[in-house]
C-alpha positions in Angstrom: 95.4 135.7 141.6 93.7 138.8 140.3 95.4 141.4 138.1 93.9 144.7 137.3 95.2 147.0 134.5 94.2 150.6 134.5 94.6 152.7 131.4 98.0 154.3 131.3 99.2 152.4 134.4 101.2 149.3 135.0 99.6 146.1 136.2 98.5 146.1 139.8 98.2 143.0 142.0 95.1 142.6 144.2 95.6 139.3 146.2 92.7 138.0 148.3 94.2 137.9 151.9 92.9 136.5 155.1 93.9 138.7 158.1 93.7 136.7 161.4 93.9 138.4 164.8 92.0 139.7 167.8 90.2 143.0 167.1 92.4 145.8 168.1 93.8 149.1 166.9 97.0 147.3 165.8 94.9 144.9 163.6 93.1 147.9 162.2 96.4 149.5 161.2 97.6 146.3 159.7 94.4 146.0 157.6 94.8 149.6 156.4 98.5 149.0 155.4 97.5 145.8 153.5 94.5 147.5 151.8 96.7 150.4 150.9 98.9 148.0 148.8 95.8 146.8 146.9 95.2 143.6 148.8 91.5 142.5 149.2 91.3 141.9 152.9 88.9 139.5 154.8 89.3 139.7 158.6 88.9 136.7 160.9 88.7 137.6 164.6 89.9 134.1 165.7 91.2 130.8 164.3 87.7 129.3 164.1 86.5 132.1 161.8 89.8 131.8 159.8 89.1 128.1 159.1 85.4 128.9 158.2 86.3 131.7 155.8 89.1 129.6 154.2 86.6 126.9 153.5 84.2 129.3 151.8 86.5 131.4 149.6 89.9 131.4 148.0 92.8 133.3 149.5 96.4 133.7 148.2 97.7 134.2 151.7 96.9 134.4 155.4 98.5 137.0 157.6 98.6 136.2 161.3 98.7 139.0 163.8 100.9 138.7 166.9 97.7 139.0 169.0 97.3 135.3 168.4 99.0 133.0 170.9 101.8 130.7 169.8 99.5 127.7 170.1 96.8 129.4 168.0 99.4 130.3 165.3 100.9 126.9 165.1 97.6 125.0 165.2 96.1 127.1 162.4 99.3 127.1 160.3 99.4 123.3 160.5 95.8 123.0 159.4 96.2 125.5 156.6 99.3 123.7 155.3 97.3 120.5 154.9 94.0 121.8 153.7 95.1 124.8 151.6 98.7 124.1 150.6 98.8 126.9 148.0 98.1 129.5 150.7 101.1 131.5 151.7 101.4 132.0 155.5 102.8 135.2 156.9 103.1 136.1 160.6 103.8 139.4 162.3 106.3 138.7 165.2 106.9 140.6 168.4 110.1 140.9 170.5 109.1 138.0 172.8 107.9 135.8 169.9 108.4 132.1 169.7 110.4 130.4 166.9 108.1 128.1 164.9 109.2 124.9 163.2 111.0 125.5 159.9 108.8 125.8 156.9 105.6 126.4 158.8 105.5 130.1 157.7 106.5 131.5 154.3 107.6 134.8 155.8 107.9 136.5 159.2 107.6 140.3 159.5 109.3 141.9 162.5 106.8 144.8 162.6 103.3 145.5 161.3 104.8 148.0 158.8 106.9 145.2 157.3 103.9 143.0 156.7 103.1 144.3 153.2 106.6 143.7 151.9 106.7 140.3 153.6 103.4 139.4 152.0 104.6 140.4 148.6 107.7 138.4 149.0 105.8 135.3 150.1 103.3 135.5 147.2 105.9 136.0 144.5 108.5 133.5 145.8 
């Protein structure tokens, strides 16, 4: 975890976060929301790139967009739980979303605007 202290300001948290989802305006908005909180974002356009990036660099958390299918989310989450057990897993859900097995995700945000708070909760829990 990275902490940055600016003169005269309180500590700021800048977690490295992997954002996984198909390229879209919604994913761009989610990236902007997370970057606005100070997170250092790396985008992966699919689960193959997500695995590749996770092997190459450290992430505190991975955020799954609801653009990924249920199968993709479950498959990637299971792999990440085994290979990178410290990584917090956050998913953005939609109204017709599936219910994953208990404990697979650290936090589930009901909208893209709720993702930053959900991420903060997952990292500090």
